[in-house]
Structures are given as structure tokens and as C-alpha cells.
N, C-alpha and C positions, 0 to 999 in steps of 0.2 A: 718836076723835078725827079727823077727814077729812083728807087732806092739803091743801087750801086754807085751814082755818082753821089747823093749823100752822103754813101758812105765814104767815099775817097774825098769828098771835101771837107767831110768833118774832119778825118784821121789829116790832112795836111793844117787845115786850122789850128788843131790841136798841136802839131807839131811843130806850128810858127810860134803858137803861144807858151809852148814848153822852151824852144828856144829863146824867147825872151825873158823868161825865166832864168834861164841856164846863163845866159848873159847878164842880168841883171845879179847873179846870185858871185858868178867871176868878177864881179866889180866893185872896189870898197869905194864908198860916197860917205857925203857926212852922214848920213842918216841912218845907214847901214854897213856892218864890217860886211866884207868878203867871207862867203861861205862856200870851202871846197864843197862837204860833202853832198849839200843840196844844188850845187852847180853839174856834179858829175850824174848824178841821180836824175836833173832834168836833162842834161844829154843823151843819156842812155834812153829815157822816153823818146825823146826827139828822133833818133835811130830806130827803135820799134815804131815808132808812128810813120815815119818816113819810109821805112823799108815794107810794112804792111801796107800804105798807099800806093807805093811802085808795082808790088803784085798786082793790086789791083789795076791800076793804070795799063800793064802789059795784057791786062786778060780782057780788054774791054775797048776796042777801037774806037767809040763812042767820046770816050776823055781824050782822045789822040790831041795835043796841042803840041808846036813845035818849042815853046819855053818849059815845058813840063820836066821833061830828063836834065835840062839844066838845072832846075831849081829841086828836083829832087837829089842831083848830084852836090847841090851846095849844102844842104842839110846835112851830106855824111861830112864834107867836109868842115865844116860848122864844128857837129859836135865832136869828129877827130882831132881837131885844134882847140878844144876844152880837154879833152883827156890829153891829148900830149903839150900841153902847156903844163896842167899838174903834175903829170908822171915824171918831166923834166925840172920842173921849178923853174919856170920861165915864166917872163913878163907878159901879162894878159894883154897886151898889144895886138896879137893877129888874131885873138880870140874878138874881139871890136870889129878888126878889119872883115873879116870872114863873118859877123854876124849882118855889119850895115850892108853886104854884097847879099846876104840872105834877104835881108828886109827889100831891098830894092827889088830882086828876082821876083819875090812873095808878093808886093805890093804892086808891082806890072803883070802880074799875072792874071790868067782865068781862075785863079784857086781866091782870089782876092775878091768875093762875092760872098752874099749873103747869103745862107743856105736855109731855103725856102720847103714847103710843105709842097 
């Protein structure tokens, strides 16, 4: 695997794991309270990493796969939903819906593979 592909996959994996944390912190559970500051911080990290991955993607034809633009778009949708839900003090129902959409797209994409040397 070349360095460009490794960098791209690493950013996509990092963005996905940050999205998991953003979703986790935006939801109150029996074991942990909701943490808006952490949720927003992770959502911003998702956006930064997805934007960096997108820049690499569009500059390297060998990375092109039909599902990647939709996945990159879903990262932005998810992050925007978290920020909007806190800005308007609305329920986090759509945060969970958009995270589930992101999870489905990521897990069925070429990005869901081990990053090897």
C-alpha cells in the first residue's frame, strides 16, 4: 500500500472513530452523562479529518471508488447535525439517525479495511 493510500485510509478511519465518540458523547446512557463539549469537539475533528481525506481523494485517481463521495458527504452531514442540534437545543434523535447512516456507509466501503504496510 502506498503512502498516499495509507494517509487517506488513516484519515477516514480516524474520522469514523471520532464520529463514534461524538455520537457517544451526544447521548446520555446509564453509564455516562451527555457531554456537549466533547461531542462538539469530536464533531469538529470529524470535519477536519474528512476534509483532509477529501483533498487527498480528489487529487489521487487511484483512490477513486463510487461510494467515497457519498461517505465523505455523510461525514459532513453527521457533524453538521451534531452542531445544529446543540445550537438549537433540539433532541439528538437525528444525530443517531445520521450516525447510523454514516456507520452503514463506512462499514460497506473500501475504507473499512486494515491499514497495512
